[in-house]
N, C-alpha and C positions, 0 to 999 in steps of 0.2 A: 421639898428638898430640891437640890440641884442635880441635874443629869450629868453623869460622867460616863463617857464611852471611850473604850480603848480600841483604836482601829486595828483590825487584823492586817497582817502582811498579805500582799497580793500573791496569787499562785503563778508559778512559772509555766511556760508553754510545755505541753507534754511531748511534742515532737515538732518537726519542721513545719508541718501544716497546721499546727495548733495555735491557740491564742491564749496568752496569759491574762490575768485580771489585774486591775488597778488596786492599790492598797486602800483599805477602809479609812474613813475619816476618824480622827480623835476629837472628842468634844468635851468641853467643860462649860456647862450652862450655855451662854450665848457665844462662846468662843469656839471656833472650829479650825482645826489644822488638817488640811486635806492630805489624803494618802498619795503615794508616789505613782508615777506613770508605769504603764506596762511597756516592756521592751518590744522592739520590732520582731515580727515573725518571718520577715524576709529581708534581704539586703536593700531592697528599694522601699521607699515610703518612709513614714515617720510615726512616732507615737507621742502624743502631747501629754504634758503633765496636767494635773488638776490645778486649782487656783493657787495652792501653795506647794504642790508636789514637784519633785524633780523629774527630769527627763529619764526615760528608760534606757537600758542598754541595747545596743544594736545586736542583731542576730548573727551568729558567726558562720554563715554559709553564703557563698556567692551564687547568684542566679543570673538571669540575663543582664541585669544591671548590677555592677559590682560595688556601687556606692549607696549608702543609705544613712539618713539622718537619725541619730539615736533618740531624738525627741526634744521638744521644747520644754524648758523649765517654766515654772509658774512664778508667782509673786515672791516666794521665798526659796524657790528651787533654782537649779541650773540645768543647762542643756546637756544632753548626752552626746558622746562622741560619734564620729562617722565610721561606718563599716567600709573597709577597703579590700580590693582584690583585683585580679587582672582579667576577669571574665567569668564564664559560666563554670569553670573548674572549681571543685571543692577543695583543691589542694593548697591554696595559698591565701585564703581569706581570713581576715582578722576583724572582729567586731570592735566598735568603740565602747568604752565604759559608760555606765549610767551616770547622770549628773548627781552630785551630792548637794546638801544644803549650803555648803561653803565654797564649792568649786565645780567647774564643768568637768564632764567626763573626757578622758583622753582618747583621741582618735586611734583607730586600729592602724597597723602598719602592714602592708602587703607581705606575706610570707613570714611574718614574725608573730610575737605574742599579741594577745588581745589587749586593747587599751585598758588602762586602770580606771577604776571608778573614781569619781570626784570626791574630795574630802567632805566630811560632814561639817557641822558647826558645833563649837564648844559652848557650854553653858555651866555656870557655877551655882545654879539655883539650889542644888542639894548641899552646898557648902564646899564642894571640890569640883574642879573643872572636868567635865565629861563630854566627849565628842559623840554626837548622834547624827543619824541620817546620812551616812556615807553611801555613795553609789555602788552598784554592783559592777564587777569587772566583766569585760567583754569576752566572749568565747573565741577560740581560734581553731582553724582547721589543721594546723601543722604543729606548732610548738605550744608553749604554755598559755593557759588562759590569763587574762588580765587580773591583776591584784584588786581586791576589794578596797573601796575607799575607806580611809580612817573614819571610824564611827559606825562600825557594824556592817559594812558592805561585804557581800560574799564574793569569792573569787570566781572568775569565769572558767569554763571547762576547756581543756585541751582536746586534741584529736579524739573523737568518739567518746567524750566524757561529758557528764552532766555538770551543770553549774552548782555552786555552793549556796545554800540559803543565807539570807541576811540574819543578823543577830537579833533575837527577840528582845523587845523592850528598848531597842535602840533605833528602830525604824530604818535599819540598813536595807539597801536593795539587794535582791538576789543576783547571783552571777549568771551570765548568759551561757547557753549550752553550745556545744559543737558536735558535729558528726562528720564522718568520713564516708566510707563505703559500707558501714555496718548499720545497725538499727539506730534510729534517732534517739537522742538523749534529751532529758528534760532540763529546762532552765530552773534555777534555784528560786525558791519562794522568798518573798520579801519578809523582813522581820517586823513583828508587831510594833505599834507605836507605844507611847507612854504619856500619861497625864500626871504632872507633878504640881502639887498645890503648896505654895509657900505663903504664909500669912504672919502678920505681926501679932504676937501674943498679948503684948501690953504696950 
């Protein structure tokens, strides 16, 4: 028989010091579609996608360096947006959205909402067009979190709020978390992947 594996969505970071996990690969026989990247756990540095995964969402807190790359997309994915802020303060930082299968994540804007996740990619393999693999929205320290990308991306968290999980079976990215002066909040988990088999009956 042929091996079919549905990749699980990656876990979000539990707190500011934590680290999320990349999404699991979805496999059909010899064909592998890699899971998405994990988002940044600080505003500096980057998180790279797997071979076909998209970039992760930036983390919504400023540290000593207020800019951070949301991550590099892979063969079929796109880059995440940049985290922005004016310094070490937690009060005005906005994370970039995660990259989607069809578009890059939007950069965060200092003192404003987190960047939106990149849009996913539409497919009509099931007979109707469905968009999958949208990026997660970035968290923000002041106002609203970024919207999730079309195709199952979860929204980012606003001040002291957790990110929203990506939609299961659509492969959407989880939204980034935010925190202020209260307890750290968790990033949203990624949505699980899907394997769809279409064949000619006669």
